[in-house]
C-alpha positions in Angstrom: 0.0 0.1 0.0 1.5 3.6 -0.9 2.3 5.8 1.9 0.7 9.2 2.4 3.8 10.8 0.8 3.7 8.6 -2.2 0.2 9.9 -2.8 1.1 13.6 -2.5 -1.0 15.9 -4.6 1.8 18.5 -4.6 5.4 18.3 -3.5 7.7 21.2 -3.1 10.7 22.9 -1.3 10.3 26.0 0.5 12.1 27.9 3.1 10.7 28.0 6.5 11.2 31.0 8.7 12.6 30.3 12.0 13.4 32.9 14.8 15.9 32.6 17.6 18.2 34.9 19.6 20.3 35.7 16.5 17.2 36.8 14.5 15.3 35.6 11.7 16.7 32.8 9.6 15.4 30.2 6.9 15.9 26.7 6.3 14.9 24.4 3.2 12.0 22.1 4.0 10.1 19.6 1.9 6.4 19.8 1.9 4.1 17.0 0.8 0.5 17.8 0.2 -1.8 14.9 0.8 -5.6 14.7 0.9 -5.8 15.4 4.5 -2.3 16.7 5.6 0.6 18.9 4.8 3.6 16.7 5.7 6.9 18.6 6.6 10.4 16.9 6.2 14.0 18.0 6.2 14.6 15.2 3.6 13.4 14.9 0.1 12.6 11.2 1.1 10.0 11.9 3.8 9.8 8.4 4.7 12.9 8.9 6.6 11.8 11.9 8.7 8.5 13.7 8.5 8.9 15.8 11.8 5.7 17.8 11.5 2.4 18.0 9.8 -0.6 20.2 9.5 -4.1 18.9 9.3 -5.7 20.6 6.4 -9.1 20.9 8.1 -7.4 23.1 10.7 -6.0 25.6 8.1 -8.2 28.7 8.4 -6.1 30.9 5.9 -3.1 30.7 3.3 -1.8 34.2 3.0 0.6 35.5 0.4 2.9 38.3 1.3 5.9 40.2 -0.1 9.0 38.8 1.7 10.7 41.6 3.2 13.7 39.3 4.6 14.9 38.4 1.1 18.2 40.2 0.2 18.2 42.6 -2.7 20.4 40.3 -5.0 18.0 37.3 -4.4 15.2 36.4 -6.7 12.0 38.2 -5.5 10.0 36.0 -3.1 6.6 35.6 -1.6 5.9 34.3 2.1 3.3 31.8 2.2 1.6 31.7 5.7 -0.6 28.8 6.6 -2.7 29.7 9.8 -4.3 27.0 11.8 -7.3 27.3 14.0 -6.8 27.7 17.8 -8.8 24.6 18.9 -7.1 22.3 16.2 -4.4 19.9 16.2 -1.8 22.6 15.5 -3.2 24.9 18.2 -3.4 28.0 16.2 0.3 28.1 15.1 1.3 30.0 11.9 3.7 28.3 9.6 5.8 31.0 7.6 7.6 29.8 4.4 8.9 31.7 1.5 9.3 30.6 -2.0 9.6 32.0 -5.6 6.6 34.1 -6.7 5.5 31.2 -9.2 5.8 28.5 -6.6 3.9 30.5 -3.8 1.0 31.2 -6.1 0.7 27.6 -6.9 0.4 26.9 -3.2 -2.3 29.4 -2.9 -4.2 28.0 -5.9 -4.4 24.7 -4.0 -5.9 26.5 -1.0 -8.3 28.6 -3.2 -9.5 25.4 -4.8 -10.6 24.2 -1.2 -8.1 21.3 -1.1 -7.2 22.4 2.3 -10.8 22.2 3.5 -11.3 18.5 3.0 
């Protein structure tokens, strides 16, 4: 039987925003969109390590926003912000990623098609 990751509707690499005492930094993460979850991994082979997931039914907003942290010499990027409901599995957390304009728009299209509300 195929795993959730093998049945992914969309797979992509985005940079996740992380804040610590030194400020904001970004790390590459692999995202696997399945019918009911967004799986998050540090590896392109998610069978090895899926360390977080977002239940799609808990996503209340997918916002696109200009990325102000991108350096001037980098390609223009957009932030993709997945917000979850307070009472849900992810307890109201926001997941902030950034990617190219085209890639970010494609993630937002999936949201607008109600894939996240299944």
